[in-house]
Each structure stands twice: as C-alpha cells, then as structure tokens.
C-alpha positions in Angstrom: -135.5 85.4 -148.8 -138.3 83.1 -148.1 -138.6 79.7 -150.3 -142.0 78.4 -151.8 -144.2 77.7 -149.4 -144.9 74.0 -150.9 -144.3 71.1 -149.1 -143.8 68.0 -151.5 -144.5 64.6 -150.3 -141.1 62.9 -150.2 -142.5 59.5 -149.0 -145.5 57.5 -149.1 -147.9 57.4 -146.0 -146.7 54.9 -143.6 -147.7 53.1 -140.4 -145.8 53.2 -137.1 -144.6 50.9 -134.9 -147.5 51.1 -132.6 -150.0 51.6 -135.6 -148.4 48.2 -137.7 -149.1 46.7 -133.9 -152.4 47.8 -134.0 -153.3 46.4 -137.3 -151.8 43.1 -136.2 -154.0 43.1 -133.5 -157.0 43.7 -135.3 -156.2 40.9 -137.5 -155.6 38.5 -135.1 -159.3 40.0 -133.7 -160.8 39.3 -136.6 -159.7 35.7 -137.0 -160.8 35.6 -133.3 -164.3 36.9 -134.3 -164.6 35.0 -137.0 -164.0 31.2 -135.7 -165.6 31.8 -132.4 -168.6 33.8 -134.2 -168.2 36.9 -132.0 -169.3 40.1 -133.1 -168.1 41.8 -129.8 -164.8 41.2 -131.3 -165.5 41.8 -134.8 -166.2 45.2 -133.8 -162.9 45.8 -131.7 -161.0 43.9 -134.7 -162.6 46.3 -137.6 -161.0 49.5 -134.7 -157.9 48.0 -134.7 -157.9 48.1 -138.9 -159.3 50.9 -139.4 -157.5 53.1 -137.3 -154.1 53.2 -138.8 -156.1 53.3 -142.0 -157.5 56.4 -141.2 -154.3 57.5 -139.4 -153.1 57.4 -143.0 -155.4 59.0 -144.7 -155.1 62.0 -142.3 -151.6 62.5 -142.6 -151.8 62.1 -146.5 -154.2 65.1 -146.7 -152.6 66.9 -144.0 -150.2 69.9 -146.5 -148.5 72.2 -144.0 -147.7 75.6 -145.6 -143.9 76.7 -144.3 -141.8 78.6 -145.3 -137.9 78.1 -145.0 -134.6 79.9 -144.9 -130.8 78.6 -144.7 -127.7 80.2 -143.8 -124.1 79.2 -143.5 -121.5 80.7 -141.2 -119.2 81.0 -143.1 -120.5 80.0 -146.4 -117.0 78.6 -147.9 -114.7 76.2 -145.9 -112.1 74.8 -145.7 -112.1 70.7 -145.9 -111.7 69.1 -142.7 -114.0 72.2 -141.2 -117.4 72.8 -140.0 -119.9 75.1 -140.6 -123.2 76.0 -138.8 -126.5 75.9 -140.5 -129.1 78.3 -139.0 -133.0 77.4 -140.7 -135.8 79.8 -140.0 -138.9 78.3 -140.7 -142.1 80.4 -140.8 -145.8 78.9 -140.5 -147.6 80.5 -143.5 -150.8 78.6 -142.4 -154.0 80.4 -140.5 -153.6 77.0 -138.0 -151.2 75.8 -135.7 -148.5 73.6 -136.8 -147.1 71.2 -134.1 -146.2 67.5 -133.5 -143.4 67.4 -136.5 -139.9 65.9 -137.0 -137.2 68.0 -138.7 -134.6 66.6 -140.6 -132.2 68.6 -142.9 -131.2 66.7 -146.5 -127.9 66.1 -146.9 -125.3 64.2 -148.9 -124.0 60.2 -148.4 -120.8 61.6 -148.5 -121.8 63.9 -145.1 -123.2 63.1 -141.7 -126.3 64.6 -141.0 -128.1 65.7 -137.9 -130.1 63.6 -136.0 -133.9 63.6 -136.5 -135.5 66.2 -134.1 -138.6 67.4 -132.8 -140.0 70.6 -134.3 -140.8 73.6 -132.0 -144.6 74.3 -132.4 -145.6 77.1 -134.0 -148.9 79.1 -133.9 -151.2 80.9 -136.9 -149.4 83.0 -139.2 -148.7 86.7 -138.1 -148.5 89.2 -141.0 -148.3 91.8 -138.7 -144.9 90.8 -137.1 -141.9 90.0 -138.6 -141.3 86.8 -136.3 -143.6 85.9 -133.7 -144.7 82.8 -132.5 -145.1 81.6 -136.1 -141.8 81.4 -136.4 -138.7 79.1 -135.0 -135.1 78.8 -135.6 -133.2 75.4 -135.2 -129.3 75.4 -136.2 -126.5 72.4 -136.5 -122.9 71.8 -137.6 -122.1 70.1 -140.6 -118.3 68.7 -140.7 -116.7 68.8 -144.0 -114.0 66.5 -144.8 -114.0 66.6 -148.6 -113.6 69.1 -151.2 -116.7 70.1 -153.5 -119.7 72.3 -153.6 -122.6 70.3 -151.7 -126.2 70.8 -151.9 -127.6 71.1 -148.3 -131.6 70.9 -148.0 -134.6 70.7 -148.7 -135.7 70.2 -145.2 -137.4 66.8 -144.4 -140.4 67.1 -142.3 -142.3 64.4 -140.3 -145.9 64.3 -139.4 -148.0 62.2 -137.7 -151.6 62.0 -136.6 -152.1 62.6 -132.8 -152.5 59.1 -132.1 -148.8 58.5 -133.6 -150.4 55.6 -135.7 -149.2 57.1 -139.0 -146.2 59.0 -140.4 -145.5 61.2 -143.8 -142.4 62.7 -144.6 -142.6 66.0 -146.9 -140.4 68.0 -148.4 -140.1 71.5 -148.0 -138.1 74.5 -149.1 -135.4 74.0 -152.0 -131.2 73.1 -151.3 -128.7 75.4 -151.5 -124.8 75.1 -152.1 -122.1 75.1 -149.3 -118.7 75.4 -151.2 -115.6 73.2 -149.3 -112.7 74.6 -150.5 -109.6 73.0 -150.9 -107.1 72.8 -147.5 -104.2 75.4 -148.3 -100.5 75.2 -146.9 -98.8 78.2 -146.2 -95.7 78.2 -147.8 -92.7 80.1 -146.8 -92.3 83.4 -148.3 -88.4 83.4 -147.9 -87.4 80.2 -149.8 -89.0 78.4 -152.5 -89.5 80.1 -156.0 -89.9 83.1 -154.7 -86.4 84.6 -154.9 -86.0 83.0 -158.7 -89.5 84.5 -159.1 -88.4 87.9 -158.3 -86.1 88.0 -160.1 -87.8 86.8 -163.4 -90.0 89.7 -162.7 -87.2 92.3 -161.9 -85.9 90.8 -165.8 -89.1 91.3 -166.6 -89.5 95.1 -166.2 -86.0 95.9 -167.3 -86.7 94.2 -170.6 -89.8 95.7 -171.1 -88.6 99.1 -169.4 -85.1 99.6 -170.4 -84.9 103.5 -169.3 -87.2 103.1 -166.3 -85.4 104.5 -163.1 -85.6 102.7 -160.1 -85.4 105.5 -157.5 -87.7 104.3 -154.9 -86.2 103.0 -151.8 -87.7 101.2 -149.3 -86.8 99.4 -146.0 -85.0 95.7 -146.7 -88.0 93.5 -145.4 -87.2 89.7 -144.1 -86.8 87.8 -147.3 -85.6 90.3 -150.2 -83.0 89.3 -152.8 -79.4 90.9 -151.8 -79.8 91.9 -155.5 -82.1 94.4 -155.1 -80.3 96.3 -152.2 -79.9 99.8 -153.1 -76.4 100.7 -151.7 -76.6 104.6 -152.3 -80.1 105.1 -150.2 -78.5 102.6 -147.6 -75.5 105.0 -147.0 -77.6 107.5 -147.1 -80.1 106.5 -144.5 -77.5 104.4 -142.6 -80.0 101.6 -143.0 -80.7 98.7 -145.2 -83.0 99.9 -148.4 -84.0 97.8 -151.2 -85.2 98.8 -154.6 -89.3 99.2 -155.3 -89.6 98.9 -158.8 -92.9 101.1 -159.5 -95.3 98.5 -161.2 -95.6 98.9 -165.0 -97.7 95.7 -165.0 -99.5 92.9 -162.5 -96.5 90.4 -163.2 -98.3 87.2 -164.3 -97.5 83.4 -162.8 -99.2 80.0 -164.4 -100.2 77.0 -162.5 -100.9 73.9 -165.1 -103.2 71.1 -163.0 -103.5 67.5 -164.5 -107.1 66.9 -164.1 -108.1 63.5 -166.8 -104.9 61.1 -165.2 -104.5 59.9 -168.6 -101.3 57.9 -167.8 -102.9 54.4 -166.7 -106.1 52.7 -168.0 -108.9 53.9 -165.7 -109.6 50.0 -163.5 -105.8 50.5 -162.5 -106.0 54.2 -160.7 -104.9 53.9 -157.7 -107.3 54.7 -154.8 -106.5 55.2 -151.0 -110.4 55.8 -150.1 -111.8 52.6 -151.4 -113.4 52.3 -155.2 -116.4 54.9 -153.9 -114.1 57.4 -152.6 -112.0 60.6 -153.8 -108.5 60.1 -155.6 -106.3 60.5 -153.4 -103.6 61.9 -155.7 -106.3 64.2 -158.0 -107.0 65.8 -154.4 -102.9 65.9 -152.9 -102.9 67.8 -156.7 -105.8 70.1 -156.0 -104.5 71.0 -152.5 -101.0 71.8 -153.8 -102.6 73.5 -157.2 -104.4 75.5 -154.3 -101.0 75.9 -152.1 -99.1 77.4 -154.5 -101.9 79.7 -156.0 -103.0 81.3 -152.6 -99.2 81.8 -152.4 -98.6 83.9 -155.7 -102.0 86.1 -155.4 -100.3 87.1 -151.4 -97.3 88.1 -153.7 -99.4 90.3 -155.9 -98.9 88.1 -158.9 -102.0 87.4 -161.8 -102.7 83.7 -161.4 -103.5 81.7 -164.5 -104.5 78.3 -163.4 -105.1 75.9 -166.7 -105.8 72.7 -167.6 -103.2 70.0 -168.6 -105.2 68.4 -171.2 -106.8 72.0 -172.7 -104.9 74.7 -172.1 -106.7 77.0 -173.5 -109.8 76.7 -170.8 -108.9 77.3 -167.4 -110.8 76.1 -164.3 -113.7 78.1 -165.0 -115.8 77.7 -167.8 -114.1 80.5 -170.9 -111.7 81.6 -171.8 -108.2 81.1 -169.0 -106.1 84.5 -170.2 -108.0 86.5 -167.5 -106.5 84.7 -164.9 -106.9 85.6 -161.0 -105.8 88.6 -158.9 -106.1 90.3 -156.1 -108.5 91.8 -154.6 -110.9 88.8 -154.7 -108.8 86.8 -156.7 -107.9 84.5 -154.0 -111.8 83.6 -153.0 -112.7 83.2 -156.9 -109.8 80.2 -157.2 -110.2 78.5 -154.2 -114.0 78.3 -155.0 -113.2 77.3 -158.9 -110.9 74.5 -157.0 -113.9 73.4 -155.3 -116.0 72.8 -158.0 -113.4 71.0 -159.9 -114.8 67.9 -161.1 -113.1 64.6 -160.0 -110.7 62.6 -162.7 -112.3 61.6 -165.3 -109.4 58.8 -166.3 -109.8 59.9 -169.9 -107.7 62.3 -171.7 -110.4 62.8 -175.0 -109.1 64.9 -177.5 -106.3 67.2 -177.0 -104.1 68.8 -179.1 -100.4 69.0 -179.0 -100.1 72.9 -178.0 -97.1 75.1 -179.0 -94.5 77.2 -176.9 -95.4 80.4 -178.7 -98.5 80.5 -178.0 -98.2 80.3 -174.0 -95.5 83.5 -173.9 -97.0 86.0 -173.2 -98.2 88.0 -175.7 -96.2 91.1 -176.7 -93.7 89.9 -174.2 -91.7 88.0 -176.2 -89.5 85.0 -176.0 -87.2 86.9 -173.4 -90.1 87.9 -170.9 -91.0 84.5 -169.2 -93.8 83.8 -166.6 -92.8 81.4 -163.8 -94.7 78.2 -164.1 -95.8 75.6 -161.9 -97.5 72.4 -163.2 -99.2 69.3 -160.8 -98.8 66.2 -162.1 -101.1 62.9 -160.9 -100.5 60.8 -163.6 -100.1 61.9 -167.1 -99.1 60.3 -170.2 -96.8 61.2 -172.7 -99.1 63.3 -174.2 -99.4 65.3 -171.4 -95.5 65.4 -170.7 -94.4 66.5 -174.3 -97.4 69.4 -174.1 -95.0 70.5 -171.2 -92.1 70.3 -172.5 -93.7 72.6 -175.9 -94.3 75.0 -172.9 -91.0 75.1 -171.2 -89.3 77.3 -173.8 -91.8 80.2 -172.2 -92.1 79.4 -168.8 -88.9 80.3 -166.0 -88.7 79.1 -163.6 -90.1 75.9 -165.2 -91.1 73.2 -161.9 -93.0 70.1 -161.6 -95.4 69.0 -158.5 -95.6 65.5 -159.1 -97.0 63.1 -157.0 -96.5 59.2 -156.7 -98.8 58.7 -159.3 -96.1 60.1 -161.9 -94.1 57.5 -163.8 -90.0 57.4 -163.3 -90.2 57.9 -167.7 -92.7 60.6 -167.5 -90.3 62.4 -164.6 -87.1 61.5 -167.1 -88.8 62.7 -170.0 -89.3 66.4 -168.3 -86.1 66.9 -166.3 -84.3 66.5 -169.6 -86.7 69.3 -171.1 -85.3 71.3 -168.1 -87.8 71.0 -165.9 -87.4 71.1 -162.1 -89.7 67.7 -160.9 -90.0 67.5 -157.0 -92.0 65.1 -155.3 -94.9 65.1 -153.0 -96.3 62.3 -151.8 -98.5 64.3 -148.9 -100.2 67.7 -148.3 -97.5 67.8 -145.2 -94.4 67.6 -147.3 -95.7 70.5 -149.8 -94.3 73.5 -147.5 -91.0 71.5 -147.6 -91.0 71.2 -151.3 -92.2 74.1 -151.7 -88.5 75.3 -149.8 -86.2 72.7 -151.5 -87.4 74.2 -155.0 -84.6 76.9 -155.4 -82.0 74.6 -153.6 -78.6 74.8 -155.6 -78.3 71.9 -158.1 -75.5 71.0 -160.3 -75.3 72.9 -163.6 -76.3 71.2 -166.5 -76.8 71.7 -170.5 -80.1 72.3 -171.1 -81.5 69.0 -173.1 -78.8 66.8 -172.3 -80.6 64.5 -169.3 -77.8 65.2 -166.5 -79.0 63.9 -163.3 -79.5 65.7 -160.0 -77.6 64.6 -157.0 -79.8 62.2 -155.2 -78.8 64.2 -151.8 -80.1 67.0 -152.9 -83.3 68.0 -151.5 -86.5 68.2 -153.7 -85.1 65.7 -156.4 -85.8 62.2 -157.2 -84.3 59.6 -159.7 -86.5 58.5 -161.5 -87.9 54.2 -160.2 
C-alpha cells in the first residue's frame, strides 16, 4: 500500500560546506571592495553572497512528490537478530527526480544505515506498475534488544544543482518492527514436564472419573513410566503408553514481576548504564518467554499474568483467555515484546484470594501448574504468591539475582520451589533441575533444601 505523497520538511534549508565557503569569500570580497572602492570586486562579492541565498530558496521551494512502501523480512525478529528492510520509492511527479540522498529514520537505540545516494527516478508512469519512476533500496537492521521500534519515515536530502544548499524532508510514515525476547529451548524430558504431566493426568481423572483410558500409542522419549499400558505392551510386543482422550485444554500459568517494587527506584541495579534496559527485567522476560513457548509447544493453554495485577494479562483485556496453539506462540512473544520496562513502583495493588484463581469449576483439587518469574519483588508481592499457592501445583519460582533472601525464605515456607537464574544461559539447567529429588518437608515448616541440591539456594 502506498503511503501519502506529502514530503514534510524535517530541517530548515542550510548551506553546505561549499555554500558556506562561498558566503565567506563573498563577505571578504565585499570588505575589500569597500576598502579600495572597487566596483568590479563588489560585483563578485554580490555574486558570492547571493548564489547561496538563491540556492537555499530553491531547495526550500522544491517539494518532491514521492510514495514509499516499506517491508521487513522477517517482520518479527528475535532480539540479537537482524531484519532486512526493503524500500520501494515511486516518483509521483511529472518531472525527473534526481540528485538526492536518502536515509531511513530509526530510533537512537538502533544503528541506522549510512546515508546513500538515491538513484534517479524518471517522470511518473501511470500505465506501468513499475518503470523508470520507481527504485528499490535495501539495507539490514540489527535488533539488539527486545521491544517495538518505529522505523521511518524516509528522510530525503535535496540539494541544488551547484551543491550550495540542502534541505531534508520526511517522506511517508513509520512502520513498527517487533523484536521478541530470546527463547531458550527447554528439555522436553526433564524439568517440570514430568510433574506437569502428572497433574494433568490427575486433573482429567478427577474431572471424568469413569472415563476409560483405552487409547494406546508407542512410547516416546520423555513419557512418564506411570502411563505405560502393560496390557497393550504385552499384546503389541513393544512399549505402549496410555493416550488420554483430550476433553479440554490443559492450562498452565506464568506470573511475571513487572514493577520491581522491592527497592527504591534510585537503587535499581542496571548493568547497561543509567539509560540502558534493566538487566534483571529483560532476563525475567526471556525466562517467561522460554517457559511459555515450551508449554505451548506441548499443548497447554498458557496464562501469562502480571504479578502486581493478576486479573490483567500482558495485553489489555481479561487474562483468562490465555494463549493457545495454533498462533498462541506468536501472540505471546509479541505481547512480551510490547511489554513496557519496569516502572519502579507497584502502584495500587490488591491482595488476591486463592480461590479466585483456582480455575473456576475445577475446584481445589484440580490445580494448574504455575511458574512465577521474579525480578525484584517486595513483601506484598511475595504474599500474593503465597495466597495463590493453594491453586497451583507444581509451584516453581524462577528468581533473578535481584530477589532478596527474605523473599526467598518466605516463598519456600509456603512450599514454592525457588530456583535461581542469574543469566539466560542458566535457563535450560534451571528448568531441568526443578524436579530433582528434594528432602520431604511438612508444608509450611520452613525446612530448607540441602545446598548440594541443584536449583536450591539458601537465602543470603
């Protein structure tokens, strides 16, 4: 689709180095002519001063009529990757347009392509879809960080034939390119997958206690041994497992800390400088993206809620709809990409009740898997998770290094499994360690895990 042809002025006409030099020479000649009373030199001085002024007026009145389309390949890119930007520029004027430079507008966080000469375009051809009046330019844009970036408008630099003055005009409008958080592949045979499978199996049996599990399939790597169908195995001569009939989407929940309310705003630790992104927050978003993609790929309907407002999901509206395949993976990553940075203030929050998030008609026994990603919560946030514990099983907290020891101890007393994640490279091992065998402890007694256990950390 063609964008509006208007070429809005971006900068006022300015003299080039050649034009400024000519003005200086003209002023010097003017002084010489007045000192020696030389009319011939006065004429040269007038020419030296007048030509740049006329050139500036010329470029100010020159209004190109251009139409621009912009395409990204791919339109959605993972953080750290790059996308190709293709610009199709069409001359909508009856006169040739040449002698211009172009540069695409990008945010300061990105590195723009260097300014280049715009190929000449002939007069507008209404009969041909693409002729001499159309040019195509391309460049690559590296996307180092998650977010949604406006690319454009196209900035066209127009100069006079003598190169004495120049004016920049913006053509077209900006387009958004979505940069999703990095996703770490998680082991399908390890981590919480086994315990989540057990919860799903129990949930279906409670919901349909008289259902027959007569559907059998071949054993796949990672299937729990408790689902082995020994009768079918004996008949077929190969290991078979029960394939329960799906009567509803299994649901899992991710709770993301988005406010960083644990410390004062001025004390928030930033690794990338005062103006850079919050390292812990970006790590938390990557952890949530990795878990969400893993669950969606295994058939779960995923709810991703904010810790400060559990009734509202990442996107505007009610969070109960969640994400599901097909298409849920793309929506989840785009919502995480559009997630604003940490506010540093929790704002007005209410204490959630455990029954409010128990899954509606499922009841207290049918608890969904829950994964909390904490960056820097305060005690109020921790007590919110404690209140949700009765509706979640298994309950795992992935805590970045900004989570204090007191918060960790409070969650462990409430029977949350706390796993430390200090960098994105540790995500796979942290996920694999969430179901390692741990000492049995009565709920609420505050028994500590042994330091040798993977994924368990004592409060500092």
